[in-house]
Structures are given as structure tokens and as C-alpha cells.
All heavy atoms as TSV, in Angstrom:
chain	resi	resn	atom	element	x	y	z
A	1	MET	N	N	109.063	82.755	33.649
A	1	MET	CA	C	110.001	82.911	34.741
A	1	MET	C	C	111.101	81.850	34.674
A	1	MET	O	O	112.203	82.103	35.147
A	1	MET	CB	C	109.282	82.810	36.090
A	1	MET	CG	C	108.813	84.146	36.581
A	1	MET	SD	S	108.150	84.306	38.247
A	1	MET	CE	C	108.707	82.972	39.188
A	2	ILE	N	N	110.787	80.708	34.133
A	2	ILE	CA	C	111.780	79.633	34.075
A	2	ILE	C	C	112.990	80.072	33.257
A	2	ILE	O	O	114.131	79.794	33.631
A	2	ILE	CB	C	111.157	78.345	33.490
A	2	ILE	CG1	C	110.136	77.792	34.460
A	2	ILE	CG2	C	112.233	77.318	33.188
A	2	ILE	CD1	C	109.352	76.627	33.912
A	3	THR	N	N	112.747	80.807	32.214
A	3	THR	CA	C	113.850	81.186	31.321
A	3	THR	C	C	114.374	82.597	31.583
A	3	THR	O	O	115.399	82.975	31.007
A	3	THR	CB	C	113.395	81.091	29.857
A	3	THR	OG1	O	112.281	81.966	29.660
A	3	THR	CG2	C	113.024	79.669	29.498
A	4	ASP	N	N	113.720	83.382	32.415
A	4	ASP	CA	C	114.123	84.781	32.636
A	4	ASP	C	C	114.734	84.930	34.034
A	4	ASP	O	O	114.031	85.168	35.021
A	4	ASP	CB	C	112.915	85.699	32.458
A	4	ASP	CG	C	113.303	87.172	32.381
A	4	ASP	OD1	O	114.413	87.535	32.846
A	4	ASP	OD2	O	112.486	87.934	31.860
A	5	ASP	N	N	116.050	84.805	34.120
A	5	ASP	CA	C	116.750	84.904	35.404
A	5	ASP	C	C	116.548	86.262	36.066
A	5	ASP	O	O	116.378	86.360	37.279
A	5	ASP	CB	C	118.253	84.660	35.220
A	5	ASP	CG	C	118.565	83.225	34.830
A	5	ASP	OD1	O	117.715	82.350	35.066
A	5	ASP	OD2	O	119.669	82.993	34.284
A	6	ASP	N	N	116.563	87.323	35.278
A	6	ASP	CA	C	116.414	88.674	35.824
A	6	ASP	C	C	115.019	88.874	36.435
A	6	ASP	O	O	114.895	89.405	37.548
A	6	ASP	CB	C	116.675	89.714	34.723
A	6	ASP	CG	C	116.674	91.124	35.266
A	6	ASP	OD1	O	117.387	91.368	36.276
A	6	ASP	OD2	O	115.957	91.980	34.700
A	7	LEU	N	N	113.980	88.455	35.738
A	7	LEU	CA	C	112.613	88.558	36.247
A	7	LEU	C	C	112.461	87.744	37.531
A	7	LEU	O	O	111.884	88.219	38.514
A	7	LEU	CB	C	111.605	88.078	35.200
A	7	LEU	CG	C	110.129	88.078	35.641
A	7	LEU	CD1	C	109.668	89.491	35.997
A	7	LEU	CD2	C	109.263	87.461	34.546
A	8	ARG	N	N	112.995	86.544	37.526
A	8	ARG	CA	C	112.928	85.678	38.696
A	8	ARG	C	C	113.628	86.342	39.895
A	8	ARG	O	O	113.109	86.356	41.011
A	8	ARG	CB	C	113.551	84.325	38.376
A	8	ARG	CG	C	113.226	83.256	39.364
A	8	ARG	CD	C	113.630	81.859	38.914
A	8	ARG	NE	N	115.012	81.766	38.447
A	8	ARG	CZ	C	115.370	81.505	37.192
A	8	ARG	NH1	N	114.466	81.306	36.261
A	8	ARG	NH2	N	116.645	81.437	36.851
A	9	ALA	N	N	114.772	86.947	39.685
A	9	ALA	CA	C	115.518	87.619	40.755
A	9	ALA	C	C	114.750	88.830	41.276
A	9	ALA	O	O	114.681	89.058	42.499
A	9	ALA	CB	C	116.895	88.042	40.257
A	10	ARG	N	N	114.148	89.616	40.362
A	10	ARG	CA	C	113.375	90.800	40.795
A	10	ARG	C	C	112.157	90.397	41.604
A	10	ARG	O	O	111.854	91.007	42.625
A	10	ARG	CB	C	112.966	91.629	39.573
A	10	ARG	CG	C	114.109	92.404	38.959
A	10	ARG	CD	C	113.587	93.404	37.933
A	10	ARG	NE	N	112.479	92.822	37.157
A	10	ARG	CZ	C	112.486	92.682	35.830
A	10	ARG	NH1	N	113.505	93.100	35.122
A	10	ARG	NH2	N	111.466	92.153	35.210
A	11	ILE	N	N	111.420	89.397	41.123
A	11	ILE	CA	C	110.226	88.934	41.846
A	11	ILE	C	C	110.631	88.380	43.225
A	11	ILE	O	O	109.993	88.670	44.238
A	11	ILE	CB	C	109.452	87.888	41.028
A	11	ILE	CG1	C	108.797	88.563	39.829
A	11	ILE	CG2	C	108.399	87.190	41.896
A	11	ILE	CD1	C	108.124	87.604	38.858
A	12	GLY	N	N	111.720	87.611	43.251
A	12	GLY	CA	C	112.206	87.064	44.516
A	12	GLY	C	C	112.629	88.152	45.487
A	12	GLY	O	O	112.315	88.112	46.677
A	13	ALA	N	N	113.336	89.164	44.991
A	13	ALA	CA	C	113.788	90.272	45.843
A	13	ALA	C	C	112.595	91.068	46.373
A	13	ALA	O	O	112.548	91.446	47.554
A	13	ALA	CB	C	114.743	91.177	45.074
A	14	ALA	N	N	111.608	91.327	45.503
A	14	ALA	CA	C	110.416	92.066	45.937
A	14	ALA	C	C	109.632	91.269	46.971
A	14	ALA	O	O	109.132	91.830	47.965
A	14	ALA	CB	C	109.530	92.395	44.733
A	15	ALA	N	N	109.539	89.960	46.763
A	15	ALA	CA	C	108.817	89.112	47.719
A	15	ALA	C	C	109.536	89.098	49.065
A	15	ALA	O	O	108.906	89.191	50.127
A	15	ALA	CB	C	108.679	87.695	47.170
A	16	ARG	N	N	110.866	88.976	49.035
A	16	ARG	CA	C	111.633	88.973	50.280
A	16	ARG	C	C	111.463	90.299	51.019
A	16	ARG	O	O	111.272	90.329	52.233
A	16	ARG	CB	C	113.104	88.709	49.988
A	16	ARG	CG	C	113.969	88.769	51.234
A	16	ARG	CD	C	115.406	88.391	50.930
A	16	ARG	NE	N	116.292	88.648	52.016
A	16	ARG	CZ	C	116.333	87.983	53.164
A	16	ARG	NH1	N	115.505	86.976	53.370
A	16	ARG	NH2	N	117.199	88.299	54.102
A	17	GLU	N	N	111.529	91.411	50.287
A	17	GLU	CA	C	111.364	92.727	50.902
A	17	GLU	C	C	109.992	92.853	51.566
A	17	GLU	O	O	109.874	93.338	52.691
A	17	GLU	CB	C	111.538	93.816	49.847
A	17	GLU	CG	C	111.439	95.216	50.400
A	17	GLU	CD	C	111.612	96.258	49.307
A	17	GLU	OE1	O	112.402	96.021	48.381
A	17	GLU	OE2	O	110.929	97.286	49.397
A	18	ARG	N	N	108.958	92.380	50.881
A	18	ARG	CA	C	107.608	92.459	51.435
A	18	ARG	C	C	107.469	91.599	52.691
A	18	ARG	O	O	106.889	92.027	53.695
A	18	ARG	CB	C	106.587	92.011	50.396
A	18	ARG	CG	C	105.187	92.075	50.926
A	18	ARG	CD	C	104.164	91.690	49.912
A	18	ARG	NE	N	102.841	91.767	50.532
A	18	ARG	CZ	C	101.771	91.255	50.019
A	18	ARG	NH1	N	101.824	90.646	48.848
A	18	ARG	NH2	N	100.624	91.354	50.642
A	19	VAL	N	N	107.997	90.400	52.658
A	19	VAL	CA	C	107.923	89.507	53.823
A	19	VAL	C	C	108.681	90.110	55.001
A	19	VAL	O	O	108.184	90.113	56.134
A	19	VAL	CB	C	108.465	88.103	53.478
A	19	VAL	CG1	C	108.710	87.278	54.726
A	19	VAL	CG2	C	107.492	87.378	52.554
A	20	MET	N	N	109.871	90.633	54.748
A	20	MET	CA	C	110.665	91.222	55.828
A	20	MET	C	C	109.968	92.447	56.427
A	20	MET	O	O	110.075	92.706	57.611
A	20	MET	CB	C	112.063	91.598	55.330
A	20	MET	CG	C	112.887	90.407	54.865
A	20	MET	SD	S	113.090	89.129	56.124
A	20	MET	CE	C	114.268	89.917	57.182
A	21	ARG	N	N	109.241	93.193	55.598
A	21	ARG	CA	C	108.529	94.381	56.071
A	21	ARG	C	C	107.221	94.017	56.770
A	21	ARG	O	O	106.939	94.474	57.870
A	21	ARG	CB	C	108.241	95.310	54.879
A	21	ARG	CG	C	107.495	96.580	55.268
A	21	ARG	CD	C	107.024	97.349	54.044
A	21	ARG	NE	N	106.020	96.562	53.325
A	21	ARG	CZ	C	106.050	96.299	52.009
A	21	ARG	NH1	N	107.025	96.769	51.261
A	21	ARG	NH2	N	105.110	95.586	51.439
A	22	ASP	N	N	106.410	93.175	56.144
A	22	ASP	CA	C	105.061	92.898	56.645
A	22	ASP	C	C	104.998	91.828	57.722
A	22	ASP	O	O	104.010	91.745	58.439
A	22	ASP	CB	C	104.145	92.486	55.486
A	22	ASP	CG	C	103.927	93.619	54.488
A	22	ASP	OD1	O	104.287	94.779	54.797
A	22	ASP	OD2	O	103.386	93.344	53.403
A	23	TYR	N	N	106.020	90.996	57.818
A	23	TYR	CA	C	105.982	89.884	58.764
A	23	TYR	C	C	107.128	89.926	59.773
A	23	TYR	O	O	107.429	88.927	60.412
A	23	TYR	CB	C	105.971	88.551	58.016
A	23	TYR	CG	C	104.744	88.407	57.159
A	23	TYR	CD1	C	104.786	88.704	55.805
A	23	TYR	CD2	C	103.537	88.017	57.720
A	23	TYR	CE1	C	103.649	88.594	55.013
A	23	TYR	CE2	C	102.395	87.917	56.939
A	23	TYR	CZ	C	102.466	88.209	55.587
A	23	TYR	OH	O	101.334	88.112	54.815
A	24	ALA	N	N	107.739	91.084	59.951
A	24	ALA	CA	C	108.794	91.240	60.949
A	24	ALA	C	C	108.183	91.082	62.343
A	24	ALA	O	O	106.976	91.299	62.544
A	24	ALA	CB	C	109.456	92.609	60.807
A	25	ILE	N	N	108.993	90.711	63.305
A	25	ILE	CA	C	108.515	90.497	64.676
A	25	ILE	C	C	107.793	91.736	65.206
A	25	ILE	O	O	106.699	91.629	65.771
A	25	ILE	CB	C	109.695	90.127	65.608
A	25	ILE	CG1	C	110.317	88.809	65.190
A	25	ILE	CG2	C	109.261	90.105	67.061
A	25	ILE	CD1	C	109.472	87.606	65.444
A	26	ASP	N	N	108.382	92.921	65.021
A	26	ASP	CA	C	107.748	94.152	65.512
A	26	ASP	C	C	106.398	94.390	64.861
A	26	ASP	O	O	105.423	94.752	65.522
A	26	ASP	CB	C	108.646	95.366	65.249
A	26	ASP	CG	C	109.904	95.357	66.093
A	26	ASP	OD1	O	109.945	94.611	67.091
A	26	ASP	OD2	O	110.844	96.094	65.750
A	27	THR	N	N	106.338	94.190	63.539
A	27	THR	CA	C	105.091	94.416	62.806
A	27	THR	C	C	104.016	93.434	63.243
A	27	THR	O	O	102.870	93.826	63.497
A	27	THR	CB	C	105.334	94.280	61.290
A	27	THR	OG1	O	106.363	95.191	60.912
A	27	THR	CG2	C	104.084	94.563	60.503
A	28	MET	N	N	104.376	92.160	63.357
A	28	MET	CA	C	103.393	91.142	63.764
A	28	MET	C	C	102.956	91.363	65.207
A	28	MET	O	O	101.777	91.204	65.543
A	28	MET	CB	C	103.984	89.739	63.587
A	28	MET	CG	C	104.264	89.389	62.135
A	28	MET	SD	S	102.802	89.452	61.081
A	28	MET	CE	C	101.887	88.076	61.709
A	29	GLY	N	N	103.883	91.731	66.074
A	29	GLY	CA	C	103.530	92.002	67.475
A	29	GLY	C	C	102.570	93.163	67.595
A	29	GLY	O	O	101.598	93.118	68.354
A	30	ARG	N	N	102.830	94.220	66.840
A	30	ARG	CA	C	101.950	95.392	66.859
A	30	ARG	C	C	100.565	95.031	66.336
A	30	ARG	O	O	99.544	95.427	66.894
A	30	ARG	CB	C	102.587	96.502	66.016
A	30	ARG	CG	C	102.068	97.865	66.281
A	30	ARG	CD	C	102.871	99.004	65.622
A	30	ARG	NE	N	103.755	98.657	64.523
A	30	ARG	CZ	C	105.078	98.478	64.639
A	30	ARG	NH1	N	105.669	98.610	65.802
A	30	ARG	NH2	N	105.804	98.172	63.578
A	31	ALA	N	N	100.505	94.245	65.264
A	31	ALA	CA	C	99.211	93.834	64.702
A	31	ALA	C	C	98.446	92.955	65.687
A	31	ALA	O	O	97.228	93.097	65.850
A	31	ALA	CB	C	99.426	93.088	63.382
A	32	LEU	N	N	99.149	92.067	66.365
A	32	LEU	CA	C	98.505	91.194	67.355
A	32	LEU	C	C	97.957	92.013	68.525
A	32	LEU	O	O	96.826	91.832	68.963
A	32	LEU	CB	C	99.506	90.151	67.845
A	32	LEU	CG	C	98.984	89.050	68.731
A	32	LEU	CD1	C	97.908	88.235	68.026
A	32	LEU	CD2	C	100.127	88.139	69.152
A	33	ARG	N	N	98.775	92.946	69.030
A	33	ARG	CA	C	98.341	93.806	70.131
A	33	ARG	C	C	97.124	94.640	69.725
A	33	ARG	O	O	96.142	94.752	70.476
A	33	ARG	CB	C	99.474	94.726	70.564
A	33	ARG	CG	C	99.087	95.593	71.775
A	33	ARG	CD	C	100.041	96.748	72.001
A	33	ARG	NE	N	100.011	97.603	70.828
A	33	ARG	CZ	C	101.066	98.242	70.343
A	33	ARG	NH1	N	102.233	98.120	70.923
A	33	ARG	NH2	N	100.959	98.992	69.268
A	34	ASP	N	N	97.167	95.214	68.524
A	34	ASP	CA	C	96.042	96.026	68.055
A	34	ASP	C	C	94.775	95.189	67.921
A	34	ASP	O	O	93.677	95.660	68.243
A	34	ASP	CB	C	96.379	96.688	66.718
A	34	ASP	CG	C	97.465	97.746	66.846
A	34	ASP	OD1	O	97.789	98.148	67.988
A	34	ASP	OD2	O	98.009	98.149	65.795
A	35	GLY	N	N	94.923	93.956	67.460
A	35	GLY	CA	C	93.763	93.065	67.355
A	35	GLY	C	C	93.159	92.764	68.711
A	35	GLY	O	O	91.937	92.797	68.885
A	36	PHE	N	N	94.005	92.463	69.686
A	36	PHE	CA	C	93.495	92.210	71.038
A	36	PHE	C	C	92.860	93.457	71.634
A	36	PHE	O	O	91.856	93.376	72.338
A	36	PHE	CB	C	94.599	91.702	71.962
A	36	PHE	CG	C	94.889	90.238	71.782
A	36	PHE	CD1	C	96.166	89.806	71.483
A	36	PHE	CD2	C	93.888	89.289	71.925
A	36	PHE	CE1	C	96.450	88.465	71.320
A	36	PHE	CE2	C	94.151	87.946	71.768
A	36	PHE	CZ	C	95.434	87.535	71.465
A	37	ASP	N	N	93.447	94.624	71.364
A	37	ASP	CA	C	92.865	95.875	71.869
A	37	ASP	C	C	91.463	96.100	71.311
A	37	ASP	O	O	90.581	96.595	72.007
A	37	ASP	CB	C	93.755	97.070	71.522
A	37	ASP	CG	C	95.005	97.124	72.379
A	37	ASP	OD1	O	95.063	96.424	73.411
A	37	ASP	OD2	O	95.940	97.871	72.010
A	38	ARG	N	N	91.252	95.727	70.051
A	38	ARG	CA	C	89.909	95.882	69.460
A	38	ARG	C	C	88.921	94.888	70.044
A	38	ARG	O	O	87.728	95.184	70.158
A	38	ARG	CB	C	89.979	95.706	67.947
A	38	ARG	CG	C	90.509	96.919	67.220
A	38	ARG	CD	C	90.305	96.814	65.719
A	38	ARG	NE	N	90.898	95.609	65.135
A	38	ARG	CZ	C	92.158	95.505	64.726
A	38	ARG	NH1	N	92.971	96.530	64.837
A	38	ARG	NH2	N	92.606	94.384	64.199
A	39	LEU	N	N	89.381	93.707	70.417
A	39	LEU	CA	C	88.481	92.675	70.934
A	39	LEU	C	C	88.172	92.830	72.420
A	39	LEU	O	O	87.119	92.411	72.877
A	39	LEU	CB	C	89.094	91.284	70.715
A	39	LEU	CG	C	89.217	90.848	69.258
A	39	LEU	CD1	C	89.976	89.535	69.184
A	39	LEU	CD2	C	87.846	90.711	68.618
A	40	ARG	N	N	89.108	93.420	73.154
A	40	ARG	CA	C	88.934	93.550	74.604
A	40	ARG	C	C	87.837	94.572	74.896
A	40	ARG	O	O	87.855	95.679	74.377
A	40	ARG	CB	C	90.255	94.001	75.234
A	40	ARG	CG	C	90.179	94.150	76.735
A	40	ARG	CD	C	91.488	94.571	77.360
A	40	ARG	NE	N	92.153	95.598	76.563
A	40	ARG	CZ	C	93.455	95.612	76.342
A	40	ARG	NH1	N	94.227	94.689	76.816
A	40	ARG	NH2	N	93.989	96.578	75.625
A	41	PRO	N	N	86.868	94.188	75.736
A	41	PRO	CA	C	85.819	95.151	76.068
A	41	PRO	C	C	86.397	96.302	76.892
A	41	PRO	O	O	87.349	96.119	77.646
A	41	PRO	CB	C	84.818	94.334	76.899
A	41	PRO	CG	C	85.600	93.179	77.413
A	41	PRO	CD	C	86.695	92.920	76.424
A	42	VAL	N	N	85.815	97.451	76.709
A	42	VAL	CA	C	86.245	98.613	77.471
A	42	VAL	C	C	85.673	98.475	78.875
A	42	VAL	O	O	84.460	98.360	79.060
A	42	VAL	CB	C	85.746	99.918	76.808
A	42	VAL	CG1	C	86.112	101.117	77.645
A	42	VAL	CG2	C	86.303	100.030	75.407
A	43	ALA	N	N	86.542	98.443	79.851
A	43	ALA	CA	C	86.119	98.256	81.238
A	43	ALA	C	C	85.595	99.570	81.802
A	43	ALA	O	O	86.161	100.633	81.571
A	43	ALA	CB	C	87.280	97.755	82.081
A	44	ALA	N	N	84.500	99.461	82.526
A	44	ALA	CA	C	83.970	100.628	83.226
A	44	ALA	C	C	84.898	100.942	84.394
A	44	ALA	O	O	85.517	100.040	84.955
A	44	ALA	CB	C	82.559	100.335	83.730
A	45	PRO	N	N	85.007	102.202	84.761
A	45	PRO	CA	C	85.858	102.530	85.902
A	45	PRO	C	C	85.377	101.797	87.154
A	45	PRO	O	O	84.179	101.705	87.405
A	45	PRO	CB	C	85.700	104.035	86.072
A	45	PRO	CG	C	84.993	104.527	84.867
A	45	PRO	CD	C	84.362	103.355	84.184
A	46	LYS	N	N	86.312	101.254	87.884
A	46	LYS	CA	C	85.962	100.517	89.095
A	46	LYS	C	C	85.627	101.485	90.219
A	46	LYS	O	O	86.254	102.523	90.379
A	46	LYS	CB	C	87.129	99.640	89.542
A	46	LYS	CG	C	87.399	98.492	88.632
A	46	LYS	CD	C	88.490	97.630	89.212
A	46	LYS	CE	C	88.716	96.417	88.343
A	46	LYS	NZ	N	89.755	95.551	88.894
A	47	THR	N	N	84.622	101.105	91.003
A	47	THR	CA	C	84.299	101.859	92.201
A	47	THR	C	C	85.341	101.518	93.248
A	47	THR	O	O	85.659	100.351	93.459
A	47	THR	CB	C	82.896	101.479	92.724
A	47	THR	OG1	O	81.949	101.748	91.693
A	47	THR	CG2	C	82.550	102.254	93.967
A	48	ARG	N	N	85.863	102.515	93.876
A	48	ARG	CA	C	86.882	102.289	94.890
A	48	ARG	C	C	86.265	102.491	96.264
A	48	ARG	O	O	85.464	103.391	96.462
A	48	ARG	CB	C	88.057	103.233	94.703
A	48	ARG	CG	C	88.756	102.984	93.402
A	48	ARG	CD	C	89.896	103.911	93.230
A	48	ARG	NE	N	90.982	103.113	92.666
A	48	ARG	CZ	C	92.240	103.439	92.710
A	48	ARG	NH1	N	92.601	104.539	93.313
A	48	ARG	NH2	N	93.140	102.674	92.176
A	49	LEU	N	N	86.655	101.648	97.171
A	49	LEU	CA	C	86.154	101.700	98.531
A	49	LEU	C	C	87.339	101.598	99.465
A	49	LEU	O	O	88.190	100.718	99.314
A	49	LEU	CB	C	85.189	100.535	98.781
A	49	LEU	CG	C	84.672	100.361	100.198
A	49	LEU	CD1	C	83.785	101.546	100.578
A	49	LEU	CD2	C	83.892	99.070	100.300
A	50	MET	N	N	87.408	102.505	100.401
A	50	MET	CA	C	88.489	102.453	101.373
A	50	MET	C	C	87.867	102.180	102.733
A	50	MET	O	O	86.922	102.860	103.146
A	50	MET	CB	C	89.262	103.774	101.411
A	50	MET	CG	C	90.434	103.732	102.355
A	50	MET	SD	S	91.537	105.149	102.164
A	50	MET	CE	C	90.718	106.327	103.205
A	51	VAL	N	N	88.379	101.184	103.400
A	51	VAL	CA	C	87.902	100.830	104.730
A	51	VAL	C	C	89.032	101.082	105.704
A	51	VAL	O	O	90.156	100.634	105.497
A	51	VAL	CB	C	87.479	99.343	104.784
A	51	VAL	CG1	C	87.043	98.974	106.185
A	51	VAL	CG2	C	86.381	99.075	103.789
A	52	VAL	N	N	88.731	101.812	106.760
A	52	VAL	CA	C	89.738	102.118	107.776
A	52	VAL	C	C	89.200	101.665	109.118
A	52	VAL	O	O	88.096	102.017	109.508
A	52	VAL	CB	C	90.041	103.632	107.814
A	52	VAL	CG1	C	91.048	103.951	108.895
A	52	VAL	CG2	C	90.517	104.103	106.458
A	53	ASN	N	N	89.971	100.863	109.788
A	53	ASN	CA	C	89.612	100.443	111.138
A	53	ASN	C	C	90.511	101.167	112.125
A	53	ASN	O	O	91.720	101.019	112.090
A	53	ASN	CB	C	89.805	98.935	111.325
A	53	ASN	CG	C	88.749	98.146	110.613
A	53	ASN	OD1	O	87.602	98.570	110.565
A	53	ASN	ND2	N	89.124	97.019	110.055
A	54	VAL	N	N	89.908	101.965	112.972
A	54	VAL	CA	C	90.643	102.644	114.028
A	54	VAL	C	C	89.985	102.216	115.332
A	54	VAL	O	O	88.806	102.461	115.553
A	54	VAL	CB	C	90.581	104.179	113.872
A	54	VAL	CG1	C	91.345	104.868	114.983
A	54	VAL	CG2	C	91.116	104.577	112.508
A	55	PHE	N	N	90.742	101.552	116.161
A	55	PHE	CA	C	90.177	101.017	117.386
A	55	PHE	C	C	90.502	101.935	118.554
A	55	PHE	O	O	91.664	102.187	118.853
A	55	PHE	CB	C	90.722	99.610	117.651
A	55	PHE	CG	C	90.294	98.632	116.611
A	55	PHE	CD1	C	91.138	98.275	115.577
A	55	PHE	CD2	C	89.017	98.087	116.640
A	55	PHE	CE1	C	90.741	97.373	114.611
A	55	PHE	CE2	C	88.602	97.188	115.687
A	55	PHE	CZ	C	89.466	96.839	114.672
A	56	TYR	N	N	89.470	102.437	119.171
A	56	TYR	CA	C	89.607	103.224	120.390
A	56	TYR	C	C	88.949	102.419	121.499
A	56	TYR	O	O	87.941	101.759	121.280
A	56	TYR	CB	C	88.879	104.572	120.260
A	56	TYR	CG	C	89.522	105.508	119.269
A	56	TYR	CD1	C	89.012	105.654	117.990
A	56	TYR	CD2	C	90.635	106.243	119.639
A	56	TYR	CE1	C	89.604	106.527	117.090
A	56	TYR	CE2	C	91.228	107.113	118.740
A	56	TYR	CZ	C	90.711	107.255	117.477
A	56	TYR	OH	O	91.287	108.107	116.596
A	57	PRO	N	N	89.475	102.493	122.682
A	57	PRO	CA	C	88.820	101.785	123.787
A	57	PRO	C	C	87.460	102.431	124.063
A	57	PRO	O	O	87.285	103.623	123.820
A	57	PRO	CB	C	89.775	101.974	124.954
A	57	PRO	CG	C	90.646	103.120	124.590
A	57	PRO	CD	C	90.667	103.189	123.090
A	58	PRO	N	N	86.512	101.641	124.517
A	58	PRO	CA	C	85.192	102.222	124.815
A	58	PRO	C	C	85.305	103.263	125.935
A	58	PRO	O	O	86.207	103.197	126.743
A	58	PRO	CB	C	84.355	101.024	125.251
A	58	PRO	CG	C	85.305	99.917	125.492
A	58	PRO	CD	C	86.577	100.236	124.778
A	59	PRO	N	N	84.378	104.224	125.928
A	59	PRO	CA	C	84.413	105.250	126.988
A	59	PRO	C	C	84.356	104.584	128.372
A	59	PRO	O	O	83.637	103.618	128.574
A	59	PRO	CB	C	83.159	106.085	126.735
A	59	PRO	CG	C	82.783	105.800	125.320
A	59	PRO	CD	C	83.293	104.433	125.003
A	60	GLY	N	N	85.127	105.106	129.303
A	60	GLY	CA	C	85.132	104.572	130.664
A	60	GLY	C	C	86.101	103.420	130.852
A	60	GLY	O	O	86.322	102.953	131.962
A	61	HIS	N	N	86.691	102.932	129.806
A	61	HIS	CA	C	87.641	101.822	129.919
A	61	HIS	C	C	89.023	102.385	130.204
A	61	HIS	O	O	89.471	103.306	129.557
A	61	HIS	CB	C	87.667	101.014	128.609
A	61	HIS	CG	C	88.673	99.905	128.616
A	61	HIS	ND1	N	88.442	98.736	129.267
A	61	HIS	CD2	C	89.895	99.825	128.067
A	61	HIS	CE1	C	89.501	97.947	129.100
A	61	HIS	NE2	N	90.398	98.594	128.370
A	62	ARG	N	N	89.671	101.828	131.191
A	62	ARG	CA	C	91.020	102.254	131.502
A	62	ARG	C	C	91.971	101.117	131.198
A	62	ARG	O	O	91.704	99.974	131.542
A	62	ARG	CB	C	91.143	102.652	132.980
A	62	ARG	CG	C	90.411	103.952	133.259
A	62	ARG	CD	C	90.575	104.352	134.665
A	62	ARG	NE	N	89.898	103.322	135.490
A	62	ARG	CZ	C	89.882	103.302	136.800
A	62	ARG	NH1	N	90.528	104.192	137.475
A	62	ARG	NH2	N	89.245	102.353	137.453
A	63	ARG	N	N	93.065	101.444	130.630
A	63	ARG	CA	C	94.059	100.444	130.285
A	63	ARG	C	C	94.590	99.786	131.559
A	63	ARG	O	O	94.927	100.447	132.521
A	63	ARG	CB	C	95.194	101.124	129.531
A	63	ARG	CG	C	96.173	100.168	128.973
A	63	ARG	CD	C	97.206	100.873	128.161
A	63	ARG	NE	N	97.821	99.861	127.312
A	63	ARG	CZ	C	98.622	100.109	126.355
A	63	ARG	NH1	N	98.904	101.346	126.067
A	63	ARG	NH2	N	99.143	99.146	125.649
A	64	GLY	N	N	94.628	98.456	131.490
A	64	GLY	CA	C	95.160	97.713	132.614
A	64	GLY	C	C	94.153	97.508	133.742
A	64	GLY	O	O	94.445	96.835	134.714
A	65	HIS	N	N	92.990	98.045	133.591
A	65	HIS	CA	C	91.945	97.915	134.610
A	65	HIS	C	C	91.032	96.783	134.186
A	65	HIS	O	O	90.564	96.762	133.077
A	65	HIS	CB	C	91.177	99.225	134.734
A	65	HIS	CG	C	90.218	99.240	135.870
A	65	HIS	ND1	N	88.902	98.955	135.705
A	65	HIS	CD2	C	90.403	99.507	137.186
A	65	HIS	CE1	C	88.290	99.033	136.869
A	65	HIS	NE2	N	89.192	99.369	137.797
A	66	ALA	N	N	90.774	95.839	135.061
A	66	ALA	CA	C	89.996	94.644	134.733
A	66	ALA	C	C	88.517	94.863	134.926
A	66	ALA	O	O	87.783	93.929	135.198
A	66	ALA	CB	C	90.486	93.464	135.544
A	67	GLY	N	N	88.033	96.068	134.839
A	67	GLY	CA	C	86.604	96.340	134.899
A	67	GLY	C	C	86.161	96.681	136.312
A	67	GLY	O	O	86.926	96.666	137.273
A	68	GLY	N	N	84.880	97.030	136.438
A	68	GLY	CA	C	84.262	97.309	137.748
A	68	GLY	C	C	84.908	98.479	138.464
A	68	GLY	O	O	85.848	99.067	138.040
A	69	ALA	N	N	84.331	98.764	139.621
A	69	ALA	CA	C	84.796	99.884	140.417
A	69	ALA	C	C	85.807	99.492	141.441
A	69	ALA	O	O	86.050	98.451	141.843
A	69	ALA	CB	C	83.629	100.562	141.118
């Protein structure tokens, strides 16, 4: 390679092309995301619970009435 300029240029160009393809931001990001997806445990579906509070006055209670007869 020391004496062959053409071989050196071809090897350098091929190496640059491979690095630009295999180590581009998009490629590395996708590989990182895929790796995390494989490592992350699959979560079981969460049980959902809905609580509703509806307040009604007790039977016999009148608004504004302080109790008793």
C-alpha cells in the first residue's frame, strides 16, 4: 500500500463509504433503539380502575335545614 497510490485510494474510499453507511446517526440511533427494545421486558397490560365519587345528600336531609323537626 505504501507504493500503490491507487490501491490506497480505493481502500480509503471503500472504508469511508462503509463508515458513512454503517455509523451514520440514523443507523446508530436505529440500532440503539432496537437493542433497547430487545432488552426491555414486555409489560403486561395494566389493570384499569375507575373510581367515581357522586355525593348525594342522605335521605331526609333538606338543604339549608340544620336537622331535627
